Backbone and ligand atoms as CSV (ligand in chain L), in Angstrom:
chain,resi,resn,atom,element,x,y,z
A,1,MET,N,N,-85.071,8.335,63.836
A,1,MET,CA,C,-84.566,9.776,63.585
A,1,MET,C,C,-85.087,10.194,62.224
A,2,ALA,N,N,-85.473,11.413,62.157
A,2,ALA,CA,C,-86.047,11.979,60.922
A,2,ALA,C,C,-84.927,12.254,59.968
A,3,VAL,N,N,-85.205,11.962,58.614
A,3,VAL,CA,C,-84.261,12.262,57.584
A,3,VAL,C,C,-84.265,13.774,57.268
A,4,LEU,N,N,-83.055,14.361,57.236
A,4,LEU,CA,C,-83.010,15.810,56.919
A,4,LEU,C,C,-83.185,16.031,55.438
A,5,GLY,N,N,-83.711,17.122,55.147
A,5,GLY,CA,C,-83.916,17.525,53.677
A,5,GLY,C,C,-82.598,17.961,53.096
A,6,ARG,N,N,-82.586,18.047,51.739
A,6,ARG,CA,C,-81.380,18.374,51.061
A,6,ARG,C,C,-80.857,19.857,51.329
A,7,LEU,N,N,-79.616,19.962,51.567
A,7,LEU,CA,C,-79.010,21.273,52.033
A,7,LEU,C,C,-79.424,22.336,51.163
A,8,MET,N,N,-79.195,22.292,49.826
A,8,MET,CA,C,-79.341,23.477,49.011
A,8,MET,C,C,-80.907,23.771,48.813
A,9,ASP,N,N,-81.697,22.703,48.890
A,9,ASP,CA,C,-83.150,22.952,48.798
A,9,ASP,C,C,-83.555,23.896,49.985
A,10,HIS,N,N,-83.025,23.615,51.134
A,10,HIS,CA,C,-83.362,24.352,52.354
A,10,HIS,C,C,-82.661,25.769,52.409
A,11,VAL,N,N,-81.513,25.850,51.861
A,11,VAL,CA,C,-80.832,27.205,51.811
A,11,VAL,C,C,-81.748,28.092,50.970
A,12,ARG,N,N,-82.254,27.491,49.837
A,12,ARG,CA,C,-83.136,28.288,48.992
A,12,ARG,C,C,-84.441,28.601,49.664
A,13,LEU,N,N,-85.048,27.755,50.397
A,13,LEU,CA,C,-86.233,28.005,51.094
A,13,LEU,C,C,-86.000,29.147,52.091
A,14,ILE,N,N,-84.908,29.099,52.831
A,14,ILE,CA,C,-84.599,30.189,53.814
A,14,ILE,C,C,-84.452,31.472,53.104
A,15,GLU,N,N,-83.767,31.425,51.955
A,15,GLU,CA,C,-83.551,32.751,51.233
A,15,GLU,C,C,-84.849,33.252,50.752
A,16,ARG,N,N,-85.783,32.369,50.325
A,16,ARG,CA,C,-87.115,32.810,49.840
A,16,ARG,C,C,-87.892,33.374,51.011
A,17,MET,N,N,-87.857,32.694,52.138
A,17,MET,CA,C,-88.601,33.170,53.347
A,17,MET,C,C,-88.025,34.511,53.766
A,18,ALA,N,N,-86.737,34.646,53.638
A,18,ALA,CA,C,-86.123,35.924,54.064
A,18,ALA,C,C,-86.680,37.116,53.119
A,19,MET,N,N,-86.618,36.724,51.799
A,19,MET,CA,C,-87.109,37.768,50.912
A,19,MET,C,C,-88.656,38.122,51.207
A,20,ALA,N,N,-89.497,37.082,51.479
A,20,ALA,CA,C,-90.853,37.342,51.699
A,20,ALA,C,C,-91.083,38.181,53.016
A,21,THR,N,N,-90.229,37.948,54.056
A,21,THR,CA,C,-90.411,38.657,55.295
A,21,THR,C,C,-89.593,39.914,55.347
A,22,GLY,N,N,-88.845,40.238,54.305
A,22,GLY,CA,C,-88.034,41.444,54.364
A,22,GLY,C,C,-86.849,41.367,55.233
A,23,THR,N,N,-86.302,40.130,55.340
A,23,THR,CA,C,-85.167,39.895,56.201
A,23,THR,C,C,-83.904,39.931,55.402
A,24,ASP,N,N,-83.082,40.704,55.714
A,24,ASP,CA,C,-81.732,40.997,55.040
A,24,ASP,C,C,-80.703,40.052,55.665
A,25,LEU,N,N,-80.561,38.864,55.118
A,25,LEU,CA,C,-79.533,37.965,55.659
A,25,LEU,C,C,-78.123,38.363,55.570
A,26,VAL,N,N,-77.817,38.918,54.386
A,26,VAL,CA,C,-76.436,39.409,54.143
A,26,VAL,C,C,-76.136,40.585,55.038
A,27,GLY,N,N,-77.073,41.494,55.094
A,27,GLY,CA,C,-76.944,42.680,56.011
A,27,GLY,C,C,-76.781,42.213,57.423
A,28,ALA,N,N,-77.538,41.287,57.838
A,28,ALA,CA,C,-77.483,40.774,59.176
A,28,ALA,C,C,-76.060,40.088,59.485
A,29,TYR,N,N,-75.629,39.439,58.500
A,29,TYR,CA,C,-74.280,38.834,58.586
A,29,TYR,C,C,-73.217,39.947,58.775
A,30,GLU,N,N,-73.244,40.870,57.846
A,30,GLU,CA,C,-72.337,41.938,57.835
A,30,GLU,C,C,-72.333,42.782,59.076
A,31,ALA,N,N,-73.509,42.868,59.645
A,31,ALA,CA,C,-73.678,43.664,60.881
A,31,ALA,C,C,-73.296,42.904,62.179
A,32,GLY,N,N,-73.004,41.643,62.007
A,32,GLY,CA,C,-72.677,40.826,63.184
A,32,GLY,C,C,-73.896,40.306,63.837
A,33,ALA,N,N,-75.022,40.434,63.239
A,33,ALA,CA,C,-76.280,39.952,63.943
A,33,ALA,C,C,-76.623,38.484,63.566
A,34,LEU,N,N,-75.900,37.921,62.627
A,34,LEU,CA,C,-76.041,36.565,62.148
A,34,LEU,C,C,-74.644,35.880,62.039
A,35,SER,N,N,-74.366,35.111,62.972
A,35,SER,CA,C,-73.033,34.373,62.901
A,35,SER,C,C,-73.077,33.172,62.022
A,36,GLN,N,N,-71.943,32.617,61.712
A,36,GLN,CA,C,-71.980,31.379,60.888
A,36,GLN,C,C,-72.661,30.251,61.676
A,37,ALA,N,N,-72.518,30.258,62.948
A,37,ALA,CA,C,-73.155,29.230,63.794
A,37,ALA,C,C,-74.730,29.474,63.737
A,38,ASP,N,N,-75.128,30.705,63.834
A,38,ASP,CA,C,-76.574,30.993,63.758
A,38,ASP,C,C,-77.139,30.596,62.362
A,39,TRP,N,N,-76.372,30.834,61.275
A,39,TRP,CA,C,-76.763,30.476,60.031
A,39,TRP,C,C,-76.892,28.965,59.944
A,40,ALA,N,N,-75.907,28.248,60.345
A,40,ALA,CA,C,-75.945,26.831,60.280
A,40,ALA,C,C,-77.078,26.259,61.069
A,41,ALA,N,N,-77.396,26.954,62.158
A,41,ALA,CA,C,-78.570,26.368,62.975
A,41,ALA,C,C,-79.896,26.587,62.275
A,42,MET,N,N,-80.004,27.760,61.630
A,42,MET,CA,C,-81.254,27.956,60.782
A,42,MET,C,C,-81.319,27.002,59.617
A,43,VAL,N,N,-80.280,26.720,58.979
A,43,VAL,CA,C,-80.303,25.721,57.895
A,43,VAL,C,C,-80.597,24.325,58.459
A,44,ARG,N,N,-80.035,23.940,59.569
A,44,ARG,CA,C,-80.304,22.688,60.116
A,44,ARG,C,C,-81.748,22.550,60.599
A,45,THR,N,N,-82.288,23.665,61.238
A,45,THR,CA,C,-83.707,23.628,61.673
A,45,THR,C,C,-84.580,23.507,60.394
A,46,CYS,N,N,-84.232,24.169,59.312
A,46,CYS,CA,C,-85.070,24.152,58.080
A,46,CYS,C,C,-85.023,22.730,57.537
A,47,ARG,N,N,-83.879,22.152,57.580
A,47,ARG,CA,C,-83.712,20.727,57.033
A,47,ARG,C,C,-84.632,19.716,57.738
A,48,GLY,N,N,-84.872,20.048,59.010
A,48,GLY,CA,C,-85.634,19.136,59.812
A,48,GLY,C,C,-87.184,19.579,59.915
A,49,CYS,N,N,-87.507,20.647,59.241
A,49,CYS,CA,C,-88.850,21.154,59.313
A,49,CYS,C,C,-89.944,20.211,58.839
A,50,ALA,N,N,-90.917,19.995,59.661
A,50,ALA,CA,C,-91.984,19.120,59.252
A,50,ALA,C,C,-92.877,19.717,58.252
A,51,TRP,N,N,-92.881,21.097,58.101
A,51,TRP,CA,C,-93.750,21.727,57.118
A,51,TRP,C,C,-93.056,22.044,55.822
A,52,ALA,N,N,-91.916,21.443,55.601
A,52,ALA,CA,C,-91.057,21.866,54.460
A,52,ALA,C,C,-91.775,21.509,53.156
A,53,GLY,N,N,-92.568,20.531,53.236
A,53,GLY,CA,C,-93.258,20.012,51.969
A,53,GLY,C,C,-94.248,21.132,51.497
A,54,ASN,N,N,-94.758,21.938,52.421
A,54,ASN,CA,C,-95.763,22.965,52.048
A,54,ASN,C,C,-95.155,24.319,51.884
A,55,CYS,N,N,-93.902,24.509,52.249
A,55,CYS,CA,C,-93.297,25.837,52.301
A,55,CYS,C,C,-93.150,26.545,50.997
A,56,GLY,N,N,-92.664,25.803,50.032
A,56,GLY,CA,C,-92.486,26.323,48.700
A,56,GLY,C,C,-93.766,26.912,48.091
A,57,ALA,N,N,-94.847,26.087,48.172
A,57,ALA,CA,C,-96.198,26.537,47.681
A,57,ALA,C,C,-96.647,27.710,48.405
A,58,TRP,N,N,-96.458,27.690,49.689
A,58,TRP,CA,C,-96.911,28.824,50.579
A,58,TRP,C,C,-96.185,30.055,50.112
A,59,LEU,N,N,-94.880,29.922,49.884
A,59,LEU,CA,C,-94.043,31.065,49.465
A,59,LEU,C,C,-94.556,31.610,48.088
A,60,ASP,N,N,-94.983,30.705,47.220
A,60,ASP,CA,C,-95.470,31.051,45.885
A,60,ASP,C,C,-96.677,31.962,46.060
A,61,ARG,N,N,-97.486,31.753,47.088
A,61,ARG,CA,C,-98.760,32.499,47.279
A,61,ARG,C,C,-98.465,33.732,48.162
A,62,HIS,N,N,-97.306,33.886,48.744
A,62,HIS,CA,C,-97.056,34.995,49.720
A,62,HIS,C,C,-95.836,35.741,49.307
A,63,GLU,N,N,-95.913,36.720,48.457
A,63,GLU,CA,C,-94.685,37.366,48.051
A,63,GLU,C,C,-94.096,38.231,49.193
A,64,THR,N,N,-94.953,38.949,49.881
A,64,THR,CA,C,-94.484,39.700,51.044
A,64,THR,C,C,-95.364,39.505,52.201
A,65,VAL,N,N,-94.765,39.208,53.336
A,65,VAL,CA,C,-95.541,38.934,54.583
A,65,VAL,C,C,-94.841,39.652,55.760
A,66,PRO,N,N,-95.620,39.984,56.786
A,66,PRO,CA,C,-95.006,40.627,57.998
A,66,PRO,C,C,-94.021,39.765,58.809
A,67,CYS,N,N,-94.276,38.449,58.695
A,67,CYS,CA,C,-93.425,37.502,59.414
A,67,CYS,C,C,-93.641,36.086,58.874
A,68,ALA,N,N,-92.767,35.202,59.097
A,68,ALA,CA,C,-92.824,33.830,58.692
A,68,ALA,C,C,-94.002,33.243,59.313
A,69,PRO,N,N,-94.654,32.111,58.734
A,69,PRO,CA,C,-95.862,31.558,59.265
A,69,PRO,C,C,-95.548,30.868,60.513
A,70,ALA,N,N,-96.551,30.668,61.327
A,70,ALA,CA,C,-96.411,30.030,62.689
A,70,ALA,C,C,-95.796,28.642,62.499
A,71,SER,N,N,-96.065,28.019,61.402
A,71,SER,CA,C,-95.605,26.640,61.149
A,71,SER,C,C,-94.097,26.627,60.837
A,72,CYS,N,N,-93.427,27.856,60.679
A,72,CYS,CA,C,-92.011,27.855,60.400
A,72,CYS,C,C,-91.230,27.836,61.704
A,73,PRO,N,N,-90.396,26.772,61.915
A,73,PRO,CA,C,-89.645,26.778,63.200
A,73,PRO,C,C,-88.545,27.820,63.182
A,74,ASN,N,N,-88.244,28.443,62.135
A,74,ASN,CA,C,-87.370,29.504,62.102
A,74,ASN,C,C,-88.036,30.839,62.213
A,75,ARG,N,N,-89.262,30.875,62.594
A,75,ARG,CA,C,-90.029,32.153,62.666
A,75,ARG,C,C,-89.305,33.129,63.579
A,76,GLN,N,N,-89.002,32.697,64.752
A,76,GLN,CA,C,-88.355,33.712,65.665
A,76,GLN,C,C,-87.034,34.293,65.215
A,77,PRO,N,N,-86.189,33.408,64.720
A,77,PRO,CA,C,-84.914,33.908,64.119
A,77,PRO,C,C,-85.188,34.980,63.030
A,78,PHE,N,N,-86.145,34.672,62.201
A,78,PHE,CA,C,-86.480,35.667,61.119
A,78,PHE,C,C,-86.883,36.935,61.782
A,79,ARG,N,N,-87.776,36.848,62.762
A,79,ARG,CA,C,-88.222,38.028,63.400
A,79,ARG,C,C,-87.040,38.803,64.106
A,80,ASP,N,N,-86.180,38.173,64.793
A,80,ASP,CA,C,-85.024,38.758,65.489
A,80,ASP,C,C,-84.133,39.550,64.396
A,81,LEU,N,N,-83.890,38.802,63.380
A,81,LEU,CA,C,-82.960,39.339,62.350
A,81,LEU,C,C,-83.561,40.532,61.645
A,82,ARG,N,N,-84.851,40.473,61.392
A,82,ARG,CA,C,-85.578,41.517,60.668
A,82,ARG,C,C,-85.512,42.804,61.574
A,83,SER,N,N,-85.727,42.559,62.859
A,83,SER,CA,C,-85.794,43.728,63.796
A,83,SER,C,C,-84.410,44.266,63.973
A,84,ARG,N,N,-83.428,43.551,63.766
A,84,ARG,CA,C,-81.955,44.015,64.096
A,84,ARG,C,C,-81.293,44.579,62.898
A,85,THR,N,N,-81.803,44.348,61.684
A,85,THR,CA,C,-81.191,44.855,60.481
A,85,THR,C,C,-82.299,45.466,59.489
A,86,PRO,N,N,-82.091,46.647,59.090
A,86,PRO,CA,C,-83.123,47.193,58.138
A,86,PRO,C,C,-82.907,46.418,56.799
A,87,ALA,N,N,-84.082,46.147,56.156
A,87,ALA,CA,C,-84.002,45.446,54.859
A,87,ALA,C,C,-83.286,46.300,53.836
A,88,ARG,N,N,-82.639,45.705,52.953
A,88,ARG,CA,C,-81.994,46.440,51.861
A,88,ARG,C,C,-82.946,46.948,50.935
A,89,ALA,N,N,-82.668,48.153,50.324
A,89,ALA,CA,C,-83.449,48.677,49.284
A,89,ALA,C,C,-83.364,47.806,48.050
A,90,GLU,N,N,-84.359,47.880,47.115
A,90,GLU,CA,C,-84.244,47.214,45.929
A,90,GLU,C,C,-83.055,47.586,45.094
A,91,GLY,N,N,-82.402,46.662,44.463
A,91,GLY,CA,C,-81.262,46.918,43.638
A,91,GLY,C,C,-79.965,46.989,44.487
A,92,GLY,N,N,-80.044,46.697,45.773
A,92,GLY,CA,C,-78.858,46.641,46.613
A,92,GLY,C,C,-78.323,48.018,46.974
A,93,LYS,N,N,-79.197,49.104,46.874
A,93,LYS,CA,C,-78.753,50.394,47.209
A,93,LYS,C,C,-78.892,50.628,48.638
L,1,LIG,S1,S,-91.282,26.852,57.012
L,1,LIG,FE1,FE,-89.860,25.277,57.309
L,1,LIG,S2,S,-88.994,24.845,55.269
L,1,LIG,FE2,FE,-89.918,26.891,55.166
L,1,LIG,S3,S,-88.270,28.301,55.662
L,1,LIG,FE3,FE,-89.332,27.825,57.612
L,1,LIG,S4,S,-88.056,26.283,58.412
L,1,LIG,FE4,FE,-87.626,26.252,56.213
């Protein structure tokens, strides 16, 4: 069985991927598009991601992208959330 990555490391990677893809996780949660179970599943998937060792460096090189890379097993959830919730404007307005 694969060893899962550290929880907070992966929460941060998901938050960074959300920023890069313009996915508003808080807005999605508030709109009911992201349940706690959905969030837990994304974090669990991220912790088991075989590409996690490359993700941080990739995010360093990609400030904004239309979608998560094909190597991201959370690509579809990011796509779905982005399409269901408009990204927040800068400064939380
Ligand atoms: S590529 Fe992997 S490590 Fe990076 S956000 Fe997606 S699931 Fe997490």
